[in-house]
Residue, then its C-alpha position, 0 to 999 in steps of 0.5 A: m500500499a503506497y501513500n504517493p503525494g503525487y504531483g533583514q536578519p538572517g533567524y527568525g521572527g514572528p510570535p508564537g503560533a495560535p491554537g491549533q497551529l505551531e508557527v515558527g516565524h510568521g507561517p503555520y507549522p502542521s500541528i499534531g491535533a488532539g485526534g478523534t473520531i477515526s474514520p474507515q479510510v484511516q483504518q483501512w490504511f493503517y490494516a494495510v500498513d501493519k503488514d505483521r497484522s500485530g496491531f502496531i506500525t513500526s518505522a519500517e512499515l511506515k517506510a515501505a508504505l510511503v512514496n514520494a513522488q521520485g518513486r522512492t520510498f520515504s527516507e528511514t530518517a523520516c519515517n523514524l521521525m514521525i514515529g517517534m513524534f507520535d509514539k508517546d510511550r517510546s514502545g518502538h511503534i504506534n498504534l491505531e489512535e496514534f496513526d490516526k494522528l501521524y495520518t493527519y499531520i502527514n496529510q497537512w504536510l503534503a498540502v504545505f509542501k504542495t503549496y511552495d511546489t509551483d511547479q509540481s515537479g515533486h520536489i522542490d528546488e532553491q528558490e522554493l525552499s527559500k521562499a517556503f522558510t521566508q513565509m514561515g517567518f525565517r530570513f535565512t541567507p541564500e548562502f544557508i539555503n544552499f547549504l540546505t538543498k546541497r545537503a538533501d541532494p548533492q547532485e541536482g539541489k532538489v528537496s523531497v517532501d519527506t526531506f522536507i518535512v524532515l528540514c522543517v522539523q529539524i528547524q522548528r525543534f532548534t529554534e524552540a530551543f534557541r528562543l528559550r534561550d534568546t532571553q533579549q530577542n534579538g536573535t543572538v545567544t550565549i551558550a555554554f558547550e554542553d547545553f549546545l551538545n544537548i540542544a544538538l542531540s536532542c533536537s536531531v533525528 
């Protein structure tokens, strides 16, 4: 079962998000949400992804089910990240209720991605990524955007939807950690080495 999506000063700005949204800067990030009634469609997809009929979905099962527009499965990094976000009891897998939230979350990200994939190529390039982060409230330099795209795809500098999700979630996490330490709200912090390592290790996948 494949889910194919088809088709100033460098830093951050803006207030925290409104209820129901998680914002970094001005643009909305998809929210995890509280969940609710699970639709038959979600249940059907859950059972299709749950290949071993265990009643749970692992990162490996999720990876086998998610396909990006290039016909490749989502990266292991992206699947581990998303399972980890919804695996509340740290069991290494998610149940139907947790999957329902993940399903909604992925679809929210696909909608965000398609907004910036203006040529409907199934990936976003350096210019589209820069526009995406600008509308999310970031003021990244062209050099940093180039670094991100080349890190994602050293040959062509193209960012697939799964890589886009990982980039945005990681930047969101680092920004939240940075904000807590940016007590003057001036875009700079003084940080101890161990605190820096703690942030780096906890915010990375």
